[in-house]
C-alpha positions as CSV (number, residue, x, y, z in Angstrom):
1,M,11.2,3.4,21.4
2,V,7.7,5.5,21.2
3,T,4.7,3.4,20.4
4,L,1.7,5.5,19.3
5,T,-1.8,4.5,18.1
6,V,-2.8,7.1,14.7
7,N,-6.2,7.0,14.2
8,G,-6.4,3.2,15.1
9,D,-2.9,1.9,13.4
10,P,-0.1,1.3,15.4
11,R,3.2,3.4,14.7
12,V,6.9,2.8,16.5
13,F,9.7,5.6,16.4
14,E,13.0,4.9,17.5
15,S,13.3,8.2,19.6
16,P,10.9,10.9,21.1
17,I,8.7,12.7,18.7
18,T,6.4,16.3,18.6
19,L,3.0,15.9,17.5
20,A,4.5,18.4,14.7
21,Q,7.1,15.8,13.8
22,L,4.7,13.5,13.4
23,L,2.5,15.5,11.2
24,D,5.3,16.3,9.0
25,R,6.1,12.6,8.5
26,M,2.6,12.0,7.7
27,D,2.5,14.9,5.1
28,L,0.2,16.9,6.6
29,A,2.1,19.7,8.0
30,G,0.5,22.6,6.8
31,K,-2.7,21.5,6.2
32,R,-6.0,22.0,7.5
33,L,-6.8,19.7,10.5
34,A,-7.9,18.5,14.2
35,V,-5.8,16.5,16.3
36,E,-7.3,14.5,19.7
37,R,-4.7,13.0,21.9
38,N,-6.1,10.4,24.3
39,G,-9.6,12.2,24.3
40,D,-8.7,15.8,24.3
41,I,-8.6,18.2,21.7
42,V,-4.5,19.6,21.0
43,P,-4.9,23.1,19.9
44,R,-2.4,24.2,16.9
45,S,-0.6,26.4,18.8
46,R,0.8,23.5,21.0
47,F,1.7,21.2,18.0
48,G,5.3,22.2,18.1
49,E,5.8,21.9,21.6
50,L,3.8,18.5,22.5
51,R,6.0,15.5,23.2
52,L,4.3,12.5,22.3
53,E,4.5,9.2,24.8
54,S,4.5,5.6,24.3
55,G,0.8,4.9,24.7
56,D,-0.7,7.9,23.1
57,K,-3.9,7.5,20.9
58,L,-4.2,10.0,18.5
59,E,-7.2,10.8,15.9
60,I,-6.4,13.2,13.3
61,V,-9.0,14.5,11.3
62,V,-8.3,16.4,7.8
63,A,-10.7,19.4,6.6
64,V,-11.9,18.4,2.9
65,G,-13.3,21.3,0.9
66,G,-16.0,21.0,-1.8
67,G,-19.6,20.8,-2.4
């Protein structure tokens, strides 16, 4: 099991998950966003390869347009 904290909320997954898979499950795939993992910004180019580990703390910020 993989236990993550995403924007302050705990989430548990039965099997290992990549950041891209997490974003897809959260219906955030393809959106303009920034992700911080354990205090470090994750480049978009690494979303598909980055395997999340139990204890990881993620902050996901979605860009909102408007005026």
